C-alpha positions as CSV (number, residue, x, y, z in Angstrom):
1,M,-12.6,-9.5,-27.4
2,P,-12.2,-8.8,-23.6
3,E,-13.4,-5.5,-22.3
4,R,-10.7,-2.9,-21.8
5,M,-10.6,-0.9,-18.7
6,K,-11.7,2.6,-19.3
7,W,-10.4,5.6,-17.4
8,T,-13.3,7.9,-16.7
9,K,-13.7,11.2,-14.7
10,D,-15.2,9.1,-11.9
11,C,-11.8,7.5,-11.4
12,R,-10.1,10.8,-10.8
13,L,-9.3,11.7,-7.2
14,G,-7.9,15.2,-8.0
15,I,-4.5,14.2,-6.7
16,D,-2.2,14.5,-9.7
17,Q,0.4,12.0,-8.7
18,I,-2.0,9.3,-7.7
19,D,-4.3,9.9,-10.7
20,S,-1.3,9.6,-13.0
21,Q,-0.3,6.4,-11.3
22,H,-3.8,5.0,-11.6
23,R,-3.9,5.9,-15.3
24,L,-0.7,3.9,-15.8
25,L,-2.2,0.9,-13.9
26,F,-5.1,1.0,-16.3
27,A,-2.7,1.1,-19.3
28,I,-0.7,-1.8,-18.0
29,A,-3.9,-3.8,-17.3
30,N,-5.1,-3.0,-20.8
31,E,-1.9,-4.2,-22.3
32,L,-2.3,-7.5,-20.6
33,I,-6.0,-7.7,-21.6
34,D,-5.0,-7.1,-25.2
35,F,-2.9,-10.3,-25.5
36,E,-4.8,-12.6,-27.8
37,N,-2.7,-15.6,-27.1
38,P,-0.3,-15.2,-24.1
39,A,1.2,-18.6,-24.6
40,E,2.5,-17.6,-28.0
41,E,4.0,-14.4,-26.6
42,A,5.0,-15.8,-23.2
43,P,8.2,-13.8,-22.7
44,E,6.5,-10.4,-23.4
45,F,3.4,-11.4,-21.4
46,K,5.5,-12.5,-18.4
47,F,7.6,-9.3,-18.6
48,L,4.4,-7.1,-18.6
49,L,2.9,-9.2,-15.8
50,N,6.1,-8.7,-13.7
51,H,5.9,-5.0,-14.5
52,L,2.4,-4.8,-13.2
53,R,3.4,-6.5,-10.0
54,Q,6.3,-4.1,-9.5
55,Y,4.3,-1.1,-10.4
56,V,1.4,-2.1,-8.0
57,N,4.0,-2.3,-5.2
58,E,5.5,1.0,-6.1
59,H,2.1,2.7,-6.4
60,F,0.9,1.4,-3.1
61,K,4.1,2.6,-1.3
62,N,3.6,6.1,-2.9
63,E,-0.1,6.2,-2.1
64,E,0.6,5.1,1.5
65,K,3.3,7.7,2.0
66,F,1.0,10.4,0.7
67,M,-1.7,9.2,3.1
68,Q,0.8,9.2,5.9
69,D,2.0,12.7,5.0
70,I,-1.6,14.2,5.2
71,Q,-2.4,12.1,8.3
72,Y,-5.2,10.2,6.6
73,P,-7.2,8.6,9.6
74,D,-8.0,5.3,7.8
75,L,-4.4,4.6,6.7
76,D,-3.9,1.3,8.5
77,E,-7.2,-0.1,7.1
78,H,-6.2,1.1,3.6
79,I,-2.7,-0.5,3.9
80,Q,-4.4,-3.8,4.9
81,K,-6.6,-3.6,1.7
82,H,-3.4,-3.0,-0.3
83,Q,-1.8,-6.1,1.3
84,V,-4.9,-8.2,0.4
85,I,-4.5,-7.2,-3.3
86,I,-0.8,-8.1,-3.3
87,E,-1.6,-11.5,-1.7
88,E,-4.3,-12.1,-4.3
89,I,-1.9,-11.2,-7.1
90,N,0.7,-13.6,-5.7
91,G,-1.9,-16.3,-5.2
92,L,-3.3,-15.9,-8.6
93,L,0.1,-16.4,-10.2
94,K,0.7,-19.6,-8.2
95,G,-2.7,-21.1,-8.8
96,V,-2.9,-21.3,-12.6
97,K,-2.0,-24.1,-15.0
98,S,-1.5,-22.0,-18.2
99,L,-0.9,-18.4,-19.3
100,D,-4.3,-18.4,-21.0
101,E,-6.0,-19.3,-17.7
102,L,-3.9,-16.7,-16.0
103,K,-4.9,-14.0,-18.5
104,D,-8.6,-14.9,-18.1
105,R,-8.4,-14.7,-14.3
106,L,-6.3,-11.5,-14.4
107,E,-9.0,-9.8,-16.5
108,I,-11.6,-10.4,-13.8
109,Q,-9.3,-9.6,-10.9
110,M,-7.8,-6.4,-12.5
111,N,-11.2,-4.9,-12.9
112,K,-11.9,-5.8,-9.2
113,W,-8.6,-4.6,-7.9
114,I,-8.1,-1.5,-9.9
115,K,-11.6,-0.1,-10.5
116,E,-13.3,-1.2,-7.3
117,H,-10.3,-0.1,-5.2
118,I,-10.1,3.3,-6.8
119,L,-13.8,3.9,-7.0
120,T,-14.5,2.9,-3.4
121,E,-11.4,2.9,-1.2
122,D,-9.4,5.6,-2.9
123,K,-12.5,7.8,-3.2
124,K,-12.7,7.8,0.6
125,L,-9.3,9.6,0.6
126,Q,-10.7,12.2,-1.8
127,E,-13.8,12.7,0.4
128,W,-11.6,13.1,3.5
129,I,-9.4,15.7,1.7
130,Q,-12.5,17.7,0.7
131,I,-13.7,17.6,4.3
132,V,-10.3,18.8,5.7
133,K,-10.1,21.6,3.0
134,K,-13.6,22.7,3.9
135,D,-12.8,22.7,7.6
136,K,-9.6,24.7,7.0
137,D,-11.4,27.2,4.8
138,T,-14.1,27.6,7.5
139,V,-11.5,28.1,10.2
140,Q,-9.7,30.7,8.1
141,I,-12.9,32.6,7.3
142,T,-14.0,32.7,10.9
143,A,-10.5,33.7,12.1
144,E,-10.3,36.8,10.0
């Protein structure tokens, strides 16, 4: 049985909206991983796969808007990483011969896209927010 993606406290950014969306991405990914024979359940598998694509796009737009609103300095670089993931998803869908092969490749890629992106790129956002909060607290303390 393939390894399910496990949400851990390390995945949390402390930003409720983004954490909730990330949890849902894990859930959708796990639903796809759970298919034993995607060819036998092709309509459901394809529907869920399409849902993943749509949700990734929606999530990226929300995350990018949040970053823009808080003036995250690495926004452009982060947007480029999102674009790479979207291109990889689209390329993956075009380059397979069967749903079984697609599922196998998706399992590998979803771990890379979701976990590596959250645990490296999105964590940079969390770190930046902590620095900004600390700086604001310091300014407020010294201003009093």
